[in-house]
N, C-alpha and C positions, 0 to 999 in steps of 0.2 A: 393749854395755852393756844389761842388762835393765831393766825398769821400776822395780824396787826400787832398783837401783844409781843410776839416773837420779834418782829421787826423793831418795835420800840425798844425792847430790851437789848437787842444787838446794837442799835444806834447808841444807846447809853453806854454800853461797854466800850464801843469804839471811841466815843468821846473821851472816856476815862483814859484809855490807852494813848490816844493822840495827845491829850493834855500832858501826859508824862514824857513825851518826846522833847528833848532839849531844843530841837531845831524849830519847833512850832511855837510861834507867839500868838497870843489871843487874837490879834488883828489879822493874822494869816491862817487861822484855823480853817481847814478845808470843809466844804459842804459835803455831807454824807447823804447818799441816796443808794438805791439798789444797784445802780450801774457803776458806782465808784469802784475803781480798781484799788485793791488793798495796798499794793506797793507803790504804784505810780501816782494815783490821785491822792491817797491818804498819807503817803510817806512812811508806811510801815516797813521796817527792815526785818531781818530774820528773828531778832530778839523780840521785837514788838509783836510779830506774828505768833511766836511761842507764848508770849504773855496773853495775847488774845485767845489762843487755843485753851490755855489753862482757865482763864476767866469764864469762857463759854462752857467748858466741861464742868466747872464748879456750879454754874447757874443751871445748866440744862442736863447734866449727866451724860453728855454726848461729846465724843471726840470728833469734831467736824473735819479734822485733818487726817483721820484714820484711813479713809477710802480715797481721798483726793486732796489736792492742794487747791483750796478755793481761790479764785482769781478776783472775784467781785464780792461786794457785800451781799448781793442777791444769791450768789453761790452758797454763802454761809447760811442764809435764811432758808434756802431750798433744802439744804442738807439736814437742817434741824427739823423742817416740816416732814421730810421723808422718814426721819427717825422716830416720829411720834407714833 
């Protein structure tokens, strides 16, 4: 999977996780880009981060939280690209 495909997959997974948050309404859904901070910009709490980690590991077979706690969406994508 190339970097663009990885990015698209991560954005999709993030959208699914964000849609599951009770506090996010469709009109207030945050814009996702590589500089988005997972907790501050996207509103992910520890439970949401755990769900994100599980979904990413199921899709890619990589635990992106194993070596570091990613801060931004770009950190997640970079960790996946390093693991390829």
